[in-house]
N, CA, C and O atoms as a printed pandas DataFrame, in Angstrom:
     atom_number atom_name residue_name chain_id  residue_number  x_coord  y_coord  z_coord
0              1         N          MET        A               1   97.565  110.834   28.211
1              2        CA          MET        A               1   97.680  111.937   29.232
2              3         C          MET        A               1   96.339  112.778   28.811
3              4         O          MET        A               1   95.762  113.376   29.719
4              5         N          ILE        A               2   95.868  112.847   27.619
5              6        CA          ILE        A               2   94.672  113.852   27.198
6              7         C          ILE        A               2   93.437  112.789   28.038
7              8         O          ILE        A               2   92.823  113.102   29.058
8              9         N          GLU        A               3   93.335  111.724   27.407
9             10        CA          GLU        A               3   92.174  110.815   28.519
10            11         C          GLU        A               3   92.302  110.961   29.432
11            12         O          GLU        A               3   91.306  110.840   30.145
12            13         N          TYR        A               4   93.095  111.181   29.818
13            14        CA          TYR        A               4   93.031  111.382   31.803
14            15         C          TYR        A               4   92.896  112.742   32.060
15            16         O          TYR        A               4   92.259  113.194   33.011
16            17         N          LYS        A               5   93.503  113.420   31.203
17            18        CA          LYS        A               5   92.602  114.952   31.781
18            19         C          LYS        A               5   91.370  115.332   30.923
19            20         O          LYS        A               5   91.235  116.499   30.558
20            21         N          ARG        A               6   90.827  114.757   30.723
21            22        CA          ARG        A               6   89.225  114.317   30.394
22            23         C          ARG        A               6   88.708  114.086   30.880
23            24         O          ARG        A               6   87.609  114.611   31.062
24            25         N          PHE        A               7   89.426  112.556   31.761
25            26        CA          PHE        A               7   88.466  112.469   32.870
26            27         C          PHE        A               7   88.876  112.910   34.315
27            28         O          PHE        A               7   88.290  112.521   35.326
28            29         N          ALA        A               8   90.170  113.943   34.301
29            30        CA          ALA        A               8   90.189  114.396   35.623
30            31         C          ALA        A               8   88.640  115.746   35.432
31            32         O          ALA        A               8   87.575  115.911   36.026
32            33         N          ASP        A               9   89.114  116.204   34.659
33            34        CA          ASP        A               9   87.667  117.262   34.061
34            35         C          ASP        A               9   86.187  116.758   34.891
35            36         O          ASP        A               9   85.498  117.398   35.685
36            37         N          ASP        A              10   86.036  115.518   34.424
37            38        CA          ASP        A              10   84.585  115.005   34.622
38            39         C          ASP        A              10   84.723  115.013   36.205
39            40         O          ASP        A              10   84.011  115.806   36.823
40            41         N          VAL        A              11   85.562  114.212   36.878
41            42        CA          VAL        A              11   85.683  114.320   38.452
42            43         C          VAL        A              11   85.077  115.319   38.812
43            44         O          VAL        A              11   83.930  115.350   39.258
44            45         N          ALA        A              12   86.077  116.546   38.581
45            46        CA          ALA        A              12   86.033  117.779   39.284
46            47         C          ALA        A              12   84.338  117.869   39.110
47            48         O          ALA        A              12   83.516  117.515   39.955
48            49         N          ALA        A              13   84.074  118.410   37.849
49            50        CA          ALA        A              13   83.033  118.311   37.346
50            51         C          ALA        A              13   81.747  118.289   38.547
51            52         O          ALA        A              13   81.119  119.101   39.226
52            53         N          GLY        A              14   81.827  116.363   38.253
53            54        CA          GLY        A              14   81.061  115.614   39.511
54            55         C          GLY        A              14   81.082  116.182   40.998
55            56         O          GLY        A              14   80.295  115.860   41.888
56            57         N          HIS        A              15   82.085  117.046   41.092
57            58        CA          HIS        A              15   82.282  116.912   42.810
58            59         C          HIS        A              15   82.251  118.263   43.294
59            60         O          HIS        A              15   82.625  118.564   44.427
60            61         N          GLY        A              16   81.623  119.427   42.097
61            62        CA          GLY        A              16   81.398  121.033   42.043
62            63         C          GLY        A              16   82.506  121.716   42.484
63            64         O          GLY        A              16   82.440  122.759   43.133
64            65         N          LEU        A              17   84.137  120.830   41.955
65            66        CA          LEU        A              17   85.457  121.518   42.062
66            67         C          LEU        A              17   85.814  122.004   41.150
67            68         O          LEU        A              17   85.200  121.952   40.084
68            69         N          GLN        A              18   87.364  122.862   41.395
69            70        CA          GLN        A              18   87.641  123.459   39.864
70            71         C          GLN        A              18   89.392  122.975   39.676
71            72         O          GLN        A              18   90.400  123.044   40.379
72            73         N          ILE        A              19   89.192  122.680   38.880
73            74        CA          ILE        A              19   91.102  122.519   38.049
74            75         C          ILE        A              19   91.419  123.516   38.053
75            76         O          ILE        A              19   90.910  124.218   37.179
76            77         N          ARG        A              20   92.486  124.225   39.062
77            78        CA          ARG        A              20   93.029  125.303   38.323
78            79         C          ARG        A              20   93.851  125.233   37.296
79            80         O          ARG        A              20   93.613  125.749   36.204
80            81         N          GLU        A              21   95.308  124.315   37.700
81            82        CA          GLU        A              21   96.153  123.663   37.021
82            83         C          GLU        A              21   96.317  122.770   36.732
83            84         O          GLU        A              21   95.956  121.953   37.580
84            85         N          THR        A              22   96.887  122.190   35.538
85            86        CA          THR        A              22   97.721  120.678   34.499
86            87         C          THR        A              22   98.813  121.259   34.501
87            88         O          THR        A              22   98.915  122.473   34.324
88            89         N          ALA        A              23   99.989  120.319   34.740
89            90        CA          ALA        A              23  101.199  120.042   34.241
90            91         C          ALA        A              23  101.714  119.483   33.487
91            92         O          ALA        A              23  100.939  118.553   33.264
92            93         N          VAL        A              24  102.896  119.315   32.609
93            94        CA          VAL        A              24  103.554  118.053   31.431
94            95         C          VAL        A              24  104.580  118.442   32.133
95            96         O          VAL        A              24  105.066  119.542   31.874
96            97         N          TRP        A              25  105.197  117.544   33.287
97            98        CA          TRP        A              25  106.614  117.942   33.580
98            99         C          TRP        A              25  107.423  117.168   33.207
99           100         O          TRP        A              25  107.271  116.048   33.694
100          101         N          THR        A              26  108.707  117.340   32.151
101          102        CA          THR        A              26  109.533  117.429   31.093
102          103         C          THR        A              26  109.466  115.975   30.587
103          104         O          THR        A              26  110.497  115.652   29.998
104          105         N          ASP        A              27  108.151  114.625   30.689
105          106        CA          ASP        A              27  108.190  113.806   29.598
106          107         C          ASP        A              27  106.338  113.220   29.911
107          108         O          ASP        A              27  105.800  112.534   30.780
108          109         N          PRO        A              28  105.877  113.920   28.712
109          110        CA          PRO        A              28  104.527  113.506   28.705
110          111         C          PRO        A              28  103.523  112.446   29.130
111          112         O          PRO        A              28  102.303  112.428   28.966
112          113         N          ARG        A              29  104.507  111.374   29.844
113          114        CA          ARG        A              29  104.083  110.826   31.309
114          115         C          ARG        A              29  103.861  111.352   32.436
115          116         O          ARG        A              29  103.282  110.720   33.320
116          117         N          LEU        A              30  104.350  112.800   32.624
117          118        CA          LEU        A              30  104.592  113.043   33.534
118          119         C          LEU        A              30  103.945  114.663   34.481
119          120         O          LEU        A              30  104.455  115.777   34.605
120          121         N          PHE        A              31  102.258  113.903   35.136
121          122        CA          PHE        A              31  101.509  114.821   34.250
122          123         C          PHE        A              31  100.755  114.971   35.940
123          124         O          PHE        A              31  100.535  114.069   36.748
124          125         N          SER        A              32  100.460  116.626   36.075
125          126        CA          SER        A              32   99.713  117.052   37.390
126          127         C          SER        A              32   98.709  117.682   37.306
127          128         O          SER        A              32   98.627  118.507   36.397
128          129         N          VAL        A              33   97.708  117.517   38.148
129          130        CA          VAL        A              33   96.028  118.039   38.940
130          131         C          VAL        A              33   96.352  118.930   39.555
131          132         O          VAL        A              33   97.536  118.726   39.824
132          133         N          TYR        A              34   95.899  120.259   40.168
133          134        CA          TYR        A              34   95.964  121.287   40.754
134          135         C          TYR        A              34   94.531  121.336   40.855
135          136         O          TYR        A              34   93.861  121.908   39.996
136          137         N          ILE        A              35   93.896  120.628   42.103
137          138        CA          ILE        A              35   92.333  121.002   42.184
138          139         C          ILE        A              35   91.663  121.223   43.361
139          140         O          ILE        A              35   91.802  120.607   44.417
140          141         N          VAL        A              36   90.995  122.056   43.140
141          142        CA          VAL        A              36   90.615  123.145   44.356
142          143         C          VAL        A              36   89.026  122.905   44.314
143          144         O          VAL        A              36   88.252  122.355   43.531
144          145         N          ASP        A              37   88.876  123.871   46.051
145          146        CA          ASP        A              37   86.649  123.592   45.691
146          147         C          ASP        A              37   86.419  125.042   45.828
147          148         O          ASP        A              37   86.732  125.368   46.973
148          149         N          PRO        A              38   86.198  125.576   45.463
149          150        CA          PRO        A              38   86.113  126.677   45.740
150          151         C          PRO        A              38   85.267  127.833   46.574
151          152         O          PRO        A              38   85.422  129.030   46.820
152          153         N          SER        A              39   84.141  126.660   46.916
153          154        CA          SER        A              39   83.167  127.277   48.179
154          155         C          SER        A              39   83.225  126.381   49.746
155          156         O          SER        A              39   82.395  126.337   50.654
156          157         N          ALA        A              40   84.672  125.672   49.590
157          158        CA          ALA        A              40   85.512  125.447   50.911
158          159         C          ALA        A              40   85.575  126.604   51.824
159          160         O          ALA        A              40   86.148  127.650   51.518
160          161         N          ASP        A              41   84.711  126.313   53.450
161          162        CA          ASP        A              41   85.254  127.088   53.980
162          163         C          ASP        A              41   86.733  126.020   54.743
163          164         O          ASP        A              41   86.762  124.885   55.218
164          165         N          LEU        A              42   87.987  127.285   54.495
165          166        CA          LEU        A              42   89.139  126.648   55.123
166          167         C          LEU        A              42   89.093  126.364   56.424
167          168         O          LEU        A              42   89.869  125.452   56.713
168          169         N          ASP        A              43   88.385  126.861   57.469
169          170        CA          ASP        A              43   88.585  126.803   58.507
170          171         C          ASP        A              43   87.298  125.300   58.917
171          172         O          ASP        A              43   87.260  124.791   60.037
172          173         N          ALA        A              44   86.608  124.957   58.033
173          174        CA          ALA        A              44   85.383  123.831   58.568
174          175         C          ALA        A              44   85.732  122.481   58.362
175          176         O          ALA        A              44   84.973  121.528   58.186
176          177         N          ASP        A              45   87.340  122.510   58.416
177          178        CA          ASP        A              45   87.977  120.989   58.576
178          179         C          ASP        A              45   88.544  120.982   59.742
179          180         O          ASP        A              45   89.362  120.086   59.945
180          181         N          GLY        A              46   88.268  121.972   60.824
181          182        CA          GLY        A              46   89.514  122.207   62.054
182          183         C          GLY        A              46   90.762  122.197   61.158
183          184         O          GLY        A              46   91.630  121.865   61.965
184          185         N          GLY        A              47   91.405  122.370   59.911
185          186        CA          GLY        A              47   92.186  122.545   59.923
186          187         C          GLY        A              47   93.449  121.244   58.819
187          188         O          GLY        A              47   94.593  121.282   58.365
188          189         N          THR        A              48   92.374  120.344   58.856
189          190        CA          THR        A              48   93.535  119.132   59.030
190          191         C          THR        A              48   93.552  119.746   56.686
191          192         O          THR        A              48   94.388  119.489   55.820
192          193         N          GLY        A              49   92.661  120.280   56.637
193          194        CA          GLY        A              49   92.601  120.025   54.781
194          195         C          GLY        A              49   92.101  119.228   54.246
195          196         O          GLY        A              49   92.231  119.013   53.041
196          197         N          LYS        A              50   91.554  118.729   54.857
197          198        CA          LYS        A              50   90.454  117.655   53.902
198          199         C          LYS        A              50   89.371  117.578   54.181
199          200         O          LYS        A              50   88.838  117.036   55.149
200          201         N          ALA        A              51   88.783  118.352   52.988
201          202        CA          ALA        A              51   87.288  119.061   53.035
202          203         C          ALA        A              51   86.650  117.263   51.980
203          204         O          ALA        A              51   87.378  116.589   51.253
204          205         N          PRO        A              52   85.835  117.113   52.153
205          206        CA          PRO        A              52   85.425  115.516   51.965
206          207         C          PRO        A              52   84.989  115.717   50.309
207          208         O          PRO        A              52   85.050  114.825   49.463
208          209         N          ALA        A              53   84.510  117.201   50.070
209          210        CA          ALA        A              53   84.361  116.529   48.107
210          211         C          ALA        A              53   85.471  116.689   47.678
211          212         O          ALA        A              53   85.598  116.274   46.526
212          213         N          LEU        A              54   86.894  117.391   48.392
213          214        CA          LEU        A              54   87.848  117.870   47.684
214          215         C          LEU        A              54   88.567  116.193   47.754
215          216         O          LEU        A              54   89.139  115.892   46.706
216          217         N          TRP        A              55   88.589  115.214   48.748
217          218        CA          TRP        A              55   89.178  114.586   49.353
218          219         C          TRP        A              55   88.733  113.071   48.394
219          220         O          TRP        A              55   89.492  112.169   48.039
220          221         N          GLY        A              56   87.253  113.204   48.159
221          222        CA          GLY        A              56   86.651  112.151   47.933
222          223         C          GLY        A              56   86.965  112.121   46.087
223          224         O          GLY        A              56   86.861  111.169   45.315
224          225         N          ALA        A              57   87.319  113.370   45.847
225          226        CA          ALA        A              57   87.320  113.704   43.707
226          227         C          ALA        A              57   88.962  113.203   43.898
227          228         O          ALA        A              57   89.243  112.423   42.989
228          229         N          VAL        A              58   90.181  113.454   44.884
229          230        CA          VAL        A              58   91.589  112.916   45.239
230          231         C          VAL        A              58   91.533  111.592   44.974
231          232         O          VAL        A              58   92.561  111.171   44.445
232          233         N          ASP        A              59   90.265  110.398   45.254
233          234        CA          ASP        A              59   90.562  109.360   45.797
234          235         C          ASP        A              59   89.904  108.662   44.187
235          236         O          ASP        A              59   90.401  107.576   43.887
236          237         N          GLU        A              60   89.203  109.045   43.530
237          238        CA          GLU        A              60   88.836  109.121   42.148
238          239         C          GLU        A              60   89.569  109.200   41.009
239          240         O          GLU        A              60   89.505  108.588   39.943
240          241         N          LEU        A              61   90.537  110.376   41.569
241          242        CA          LEU        A              61   91.252  110.724   40.518
242          243         C          LEU        A              61   92.488  109.917   40.572
243          244         O          LEU        A              61   92.977  109.667   39.471
244          245         N          LEU        A              62   92.982  109.546   41.407
245          246        CA          LEU        A              62   93.840  108.724   42.206
246          247         C          LEU        A              62   94.067  106.715   41.418
247          248         O          LEU        A              62   94.757  105.902   40.804
248          249         N          ALA        A              63   93.061  106.967   42.001
249          250        CA          ALA        A              63   91.996  105.456   41.224
250          251         C          ALA        A              63   92.376  105.508   39.577
251          252         O          ALA        A              63   93.119  104.887   38.817
252          253         N          GLY        A              64   91.454  106.582   39.493
253          254        CA          GLY        A              64   91.888  107.008   37.419
254          255         C          GLY        A              64   92.826  106.651   37.017
255          256         O          GLY        A              64   93.078  105.900   36.074
256          257         N          ALA        A              65   93.623  107.331   37.928
257          258        CA          ALA        A              65   95.203  107.419   37.152
258          259         C          ALA        A              65   95.764  105.829   37.103
259          260         O          ALA        A              65   96.461  105.306   36.234
260          261         N          LEU        A              66   95.310  105.342   38.128
261          262        CA          LEU        A              66   95.819  103.799   38.156
262          263         C          LEU        A              66   95.611  102.652   37.236
263          264         O          LEU        A              66   96.283  101.829   36.615
264          265         N          ARG        A              67   94.357  102.981   37.437
265          266        CA          ARG        A              67   93.433  102.302   35.926
266          267         C          ARG        A              67   93.866  102.268   34.717
267          268         O          ARG        A              67   93.673  101.365   33.903
268          269         N          MET        A              68   94.610  103.493   34.526
269          270        CA          MET        A              68   94.856  103.820   33.424
270          271         C          MET        A              68   96.851  103.726   32.692
271          272         O          MET        A              68   97.576  104.022   31.742
272          273         N          GLY        A              69   96.815  103.246   33.704
273          274        CA          GLY        A              69   98.610  102.670   34.347
274          275         C          GLY        A              69   99.248  103.820   34.491
275          276         O          GLY        A              69  100.103  104.157   33.672
276          277         N          GLY        A              70   98.946  104.533   35.479
277          278        CA          GLY        A              70  100.159  105.554   35.846
278          279         C          GLY        A              70  100.069  105.954   36.876
279          280         O          GLY        A              70   98.955  105.556   37.219
280          281         N          GLY        A              71  100.661  106.745   38.038
281          282        CA          GLY        A              71  101.067  105.919   39.095
282          283         C          GLY        A              71  100.114  107.186   40.299
283          284         O          GLY        A              71   99.265  108.038   40.038
284          285         N          VAL        A              72  100.631  106.852   41.357
285          286        CA          VAL        A              72   99.958  107.836   42.248
286          287         C          VAL        A              72  100.890  109.199   42.391
287          288         O          VAL        A              72  100.411  110.308   42.154
288          289         N          GLU        A              73  102.404  108.994   42.842
289          290        CA          GLU        A              73  102.799  109.772   43.086
290          291         C          GLU        A              73  104.386  109.651   42.152
291          292         O          GLU        A              73  105.196  108.792   42.498
292          293         N          TYR        A              74  104.705  110.623   40.937
293          294        CA          TYR        A              74  105.949  110.392   40.617
294          295         C          TYR        A              74  106.958  110.949   41.526
295          296         O          TYR        A              74  107.582  110.050   42.089
296          297         N          CYS        A              75  107.324  112.130   41.854
297          298        CA          CYS        A              75  108.288  113.621   42.251
298          299         C          CYS        A              75  109.029  113.052   43.379
299          300         O          CYS        A              75  110.245  112.941   43.542
300          301         N          HIS        A              76  107.591  112.559   44.465
301          302        CA          HIS        A              76  108.468  112.542   45.996
302          303         C          HIS        A              76  108.291  111.328   46.578
303          304         O          HIS        A              76  108.538  111.226   47.779
304          305         N          GLY        A              77  107.877  110.309   45.908
305          306        CA          GLY        A              77  106.789  109.324   46.706
306          307         C          GLY        A              77  105.949  109.266   47.056
307          308         O          GLY        A              77  105.115  109.982   46.503
308          309         N          LEU        A              78  105.550  108.543   48.031
309          310        CA          LEU        A              78  104.524  108.164   48.545
310          311         C          LEU        A              78  103.986  108.886   49.226
311          312         O          LEU        A              78  102.942  109.536   49.281
312          313         N          GLY        A              79  105.415  108.568   50.120
313          314        CA          GLY        A              79  105.026  109.480   51.482
314          315         C          GLY        A              79  104.168  108.735   52.414
315          316         O          GLY        A              79  103.811  107.558   52.362
316          317         N          THR        A              80  103.870  109.782   53.399
317          318        CA          THR        A              80  102.455  109.368   54.502
318          319         C          THR        A              80  100.996  109.896   54.369
319          320         O          THR        A              80  100.094  109.682   55.179
320          321         N          LYS        A              81  100.886  110.772   52.976
321          322        CA          LYS        A              81   99.515  111.571   52.789
322          323         C          LYS        A              81   99.410  110.628   51.599
323          324         O          LYS        A              81   98.371  110.905   50.999
324          325         N          LEU        A              82  100.079  109.601   50.998
325          326        CA          LEU        A              82   99.358  109.063   50.654
326          327         C          LEU        A              82  100.103  107.516   50.183
327          328         O          LEU        A              82  100.238  107.051   49.052
328          329         N          ALA        A              83  100.457  107.024   51.341
329          330        CA          ALA        A              83  100.650  105.617   51.472
330          331         C          ALA        A              83   99.852  104.933   51.315
331          332         O          ALA        A              83  100.071  103.981   50.566
332          333         N          GLY        A              84   98.661  105.062   51.881
333          334        CA          GLY        A              84   97.629  104.077   51.610
334          335         C          GLY        A              84   97.204  103.783   50.123
335          336         O          GLY        A              84   96.291  103.058   49.728
336          337         N          TRP        A              85   97.843  104.316   49.613
337          338        CA          TRP        A              85   97.450  104.113   47.508
338          339         C          TRP        A              85   98.919  102.779   47.454
339          340         O          TRP        A              85   99.011  102.015   46.493
340          341         N          ALA        A              86   99.877  102.737   48.585
341          342        CA          ALA        A              86  101.240  101.529   47.795
342          343         C          ALA        A              86  100.676  100.523   47.670
343          344         O          ALA        A              86  100.692  100.232   46.474
344          345         N          ASP        A              87  100.018   99.585   48.409
345          346        CA          ASP        A              87   99.341   98.062   48.008
346          347         C          ASP        A              87   98.756   97.916   46.501
347          348         O          ASP        A              87   98.554   96.858   45.905
348          349         N          GLN        A              88   98.460   99.672   45.874
349          350        CA          GLN        A              88   97.520   99.293   44.840
350          351         C          GLN        A              88   98.515  100.144   43.697
351          352         O          GLN        A              88   98.410  100.457   42.511
352          353         N          GLU        A              89   99.199  100.261   44.429
353          354        CA          GLU        A              89  100.593  101.588   43.337
354          355         C          GLU        A              89  101.619  100.304   42.973
355          356         O          GLU        A              89  101.579   99.935   41.799
356          357         N          TRP        A              90  102.478   99.634   43.822
357          358        CA          TRP        A              90  103.130   99.624   43.893
358          359         C          TRP        A              90  102.790   97.298   43.362
359          360         O          TRP        A              90  103.367   96.604   42.525
360          361         N          GLY        A              91  101.895   97.018   44.152
361          362        CA          GLY        A              91  101.352   95.747   44.471
362          363         C          GLY        A              91  102.752   94.458   45.181
363          364         O          GLY        A              91  103.402   94.641   46.210
364          365         N          ASP        A              92  102.854   93.304   44.288
365          366        CA          ASP        A              92  103.576   92.579   44.938
366          367         C          ASP        A              92  105.331   93.663   44.928
367          368         O          ASP        A              92  105.825   93.769   46.050
368          369         N          ALA        A              93  105.751   94.030   44.313
369          370        CA          ALA        A              93  106.760   94.909   44.472
370          371         C          ALA        A              93  107.154   95.509   45.863
371          372         O          ALA        A              93  108.353   95.486   46.143
372          373         N          LEU        A              94  106.461   95.931   46.575
373          374        CA          LEU        A              94  105.954   96.787   47.276
374          375         C          LEU        A              94  106.168   95.367   48.858
375          376         O          LEU        A              94  106.020   95.839   49.985
376          377         N          LEU        A              95  106.336   94.548   48.804
377          378        CA          LEU        A              95  106.643   93.377   49.552
378          379         C          LEU        A              95  108.422   93.352   49.365
379          380         O          LEU        A              95  109.116   93.322   50.381
380          381         N          LEU        A              96  108.910   93.364   48.304
381          382        CA          LEU        A              96  110.003   92.994   48.123
382          383         C          LEU        A              96  110.422   94.712   48.789
383          384         O          LEU        A              96  110.861   94.573   49.931
384          385         N          ALA        A              97  110.392   96.106   48.393
385          386        CA          ALA        A              97  110.395   97.081   49.122
386          387         C          ALA        A              97  110.755   97.067   50.416
387          388         O          ALA        A              97  111.602   97.762   50.978
388          389         N          ARG        A              98  109.448   95.501   51.235
389          390        CA          ARG        A              98  109.439   96.147   52.685
390          391         C          ARG        A              98  110.821   95.469   53.029
391          392         O          ARG        A              98  111.711   95.850   53.788
392          393         N          ARG        A              99  110.713   94.210   52.137
393          394        CA          ARG        A              99  112.219   92.923   52.584
394          395         C          ARG        A              99  113.816   93.943   52.231
395          396         O          ARG        A              99  114.811   94.108   52.937
396          397         N          LEU        A             100  113.412   94.565   50.587
397          398        CA          LEU        A             100  115.121   95.384   51.257
398          399         C          LEU        A             100  115.539   96.371   52.399
399          400         O          LEU        A             100  116.696   96.576   52.765
400          401         N          LYS        A             101  113.952   97.178   53.101
401          402        CA          LYS        A             101  114.319   98.144   53.753
402          403         C          LYS        A             101  114.436   97.376   55.140
403          404         O          LYS        A             101  114.965   97.868   56.136
404          405         N          GLY        A             102  113.898   96.160   55.079
405          406        CA          GLY        A             102  114.438   95.617   56.337
406          407         C          GLY        A             102  115.621   95.392   56.484
407          408         O          GLY        A             102  116.201   95.791   57.494
408          409         N          ALA        A             103  116.166   94.797   55.648
409          410        CA          ALA        A             103  118.130   94.312   55.185
410          411         C          ALA        A             103  118.678   95.415   55.386
411          412         O          ALA        A             103  119.696   95.422   56.078
412          413         N          VAL        A             104  118.259   96.429   54.942
413          414        CA          VAL        A             104  119.088   97.935   55.158
414          415         C          VAL        A             104  119.229   98.271   56.492
415          416         O          VAL        A             104  120.184   98.318   57.268
416          417         N          ASP        A             105  117.966   98.508   56.572
417          418        CA          ASP        A             105  117.803   98.950   58.289
418          419         C          ASP        A             105  116.556   98.409   59.104
419          420         O          ASP        A             105  115.360   98.608   58.888
420          421         N          PRO        A             106  117.302   97.509   60.318
421          422        CA          PRO        A             106  116.829   96.549   60.834
422          423         C          PRO        A             106  116.035   97.413   62.020
423          424         O          PRO        A             106  114.977   97.090   62.559
424          425         N          ASN        A             107  116.571   98.207   62.190
425          426        CA          ASN        A             107  115.643   99.096   63.765
426          427         C          ASN        A             107  114.764   99.510   63.219
427          428         O          ASN        A             107  113.730   99.494   63.887
428          429         N          GLY        A             108  114.674   99.939   62.153
429          430        CA          GLY        A             108  113.618  100.941   60.944
430          431         C          GLY        A             108  113.741  102.377   61.991
431          432         O          GLY        A             108  113.110  103.021   62.828
432          433         N          ILE        A             109  114.936  102.330   61.315
433          434        CA          ILE        A             109  115.645  104.185   61.655
434          435         C          ILE        A             109  115.980  105.055   60.988
435          436         O          ILE        A             109  116.666  106.044   61.250
436          437         N          LEU        A             110  115.272  104.564   59.629
437          438        CA          LEU        A             110  116.356  105.696   58.548
438          439         C          LEU        A             110  114.613  106.186   57.748
439          440         O          LEU        A             110  114.286  105.380   56.877
440          441         N          ASN        A             111  113.943  106.942   57.897
441          442        CA          ASN        A             111  112.841  107.340   57.480
442          443         C          ASN        A             111  111.653  106.454   57.811
443          444         O          ASN        A             111  110.967  105.714   57.107
444          445         N          SER        A             112  111.627  106.731   58.989
445          446        CA          SER        A             112  110.806  105.535   59.840
446          447         C          SER        A             112  108.726  105.770   59.561
447          448         O          SER        A             112  108.152  106.810   59.883
448          449         N          GLY        A             113  108.304  105.062   59.194
449          450        CA          GLY        A             113  106.720  105.210   58.781
450          451         C          GLY        A             113  106.397  105.593   57.427
451          452         O          GLY        A             113  105.191  105.776   57.258
452          453         N          LYS        A             114  107.221  105.789   56.288
453          454        CA          LYS        A             114  107.252  106.136   54.768
454          455         C          LYS        A             114  107.061  105.085   54.133
455          456         O          LYS        A             114  107.446  103.969   54.484
456          457         N          LEU        A             115  106.369  105.391   53.015
457          458        CA          LEU        A             115  106.486  104.668   51.927
458          459         C          LEU        A             115  105.614  103.464   52.193
459          460         O          LEU        A             115  105.672  102.422   51.540
460          461         N          GLY        A             116  104.703  103.722   53.328
461          462        CA          GLY        A             116  104.094  102.313   53.245
462          463         C          GLY        A             116  104.511  101.611   53.974
463          464         O          GLY        A             116  103.815  100.916   54.715
464          465         N          LEU        A             117  106.398  101.613   53.937
465          466        CA          LEU        A             117  106.944  100.409   54.542
466          467         C          LEU        A             117  107.061  100.152   56.226
467          468         O          LEU        A             117  107.537   99.102   56.659
């Protein structure tokens, strides 16, 4: 976790961003980083919340977490926002998850479009 925190500090600095908060959640392996762009015009991205510097840093942070043996999202699952990371995080297990989802939800109506499924 300390190695990842140092990595996150370097990524934030490299992108001109600030880490406003880090947290350990009940277990030393559950760690989160709250990163912001202090110079971002909140309206410049058309209200999407996807400032280029910020999302480039987020991608770098998530890739680093996976390289270090961590996960992309440990609380709520990947959902739609982080679905692009499902293949990298889950690997072959994603194929199994898709098969299980297909078996219990053949019509695709339960939580459709979530978890990269």
